[in-house]
N, C-alpha and C positions, 0 to 999 in steps of 0.2 A: 204660707206664709214665715218670713226668715226675718229674725230679729236678730239685732249683731248688740254683744253687749261687750264694752269697753271696758275695763276693770285696771286699774294702777294699783301697786303697791304687792309686794311679796306673798303676800298672805290672800289676795283675794280672790274670789270665787265665786261662780255661779253656783247658788242653793238651790233646791227643791222648791223653795216659794217661788223664784224667780223664773222656774221651767212652767211649771204651774200658772202662771200667770199668764207667760205668754202663749201656753195652749189656750188657757180659757178666751181669751181675745183673740186668735186664731180661730175658733171654732163658734164664740157665739156672735163674737161680731162681725167677722171676716168672712165667713163661713168656709174656712180652710179646711181641708181633707188632712192637710199636713201644717205641725207645727216645728220649726226650725231655728235652734239657739246656733248662733256663731258668738265666740269670744276669743279674745287674747289670750285669756288667763284660763283657772281649769274649771271642772267642773264635780261637786263634790259628789261621794257617792250617794249619799240618797234621791239626787238628783237623776244617777245614773237609773239606780234601780228602778223611780217612780217611770221613767220616761222608756227603759224598756217591758215595764209592765203595761203600760199604757199603748203603747205600740204605734201611737200616730202623733210622736217624738223624736226628732231625731237633733244630735248635741253633735255638736264639732269643735272641741276645745282647741286650745293653744297647737298641741304637739300635730295636731291632725290637718289643722289650717296652715300651720310651718312645712309639714309633708308635701302637702299638697300643692302647694304655691312651689316646694323644690325637683317636685316632680312631675308637675304640670298637669296632675287632674284637675279634671270638672268640678263644679260644686255638684253635680249631681253624682259623680263618682264619687264622691268624700261624703253624701248622705245616703246613699244606698244602703240597704238594709245590708251587712253582712251575714255569709250563708253561713250556720251553725255547722259548727265539725261534728260529724255525725259517727260513732262507733263503727268499727267494721264487722259486719257478721259474721 
């Protein structure tokens, strides 16, 4: 399930409660396997941590949305889990 959040104002941001709400609706109401939050604003650190720990939420903040539009990336590319950098052995 994808939900877009449009916030105005310099200090506008998507916080952890918003992300948890989208996740809850996606999983329980829509029976989704992944919740995606796309926004024209920022995403708070708490929301990022919660989404990372949860593993079934992808966040697309303004900067990722802008760069994807400029670079011609698809939404699939933008929300794909990023490979973790592994230290060389």
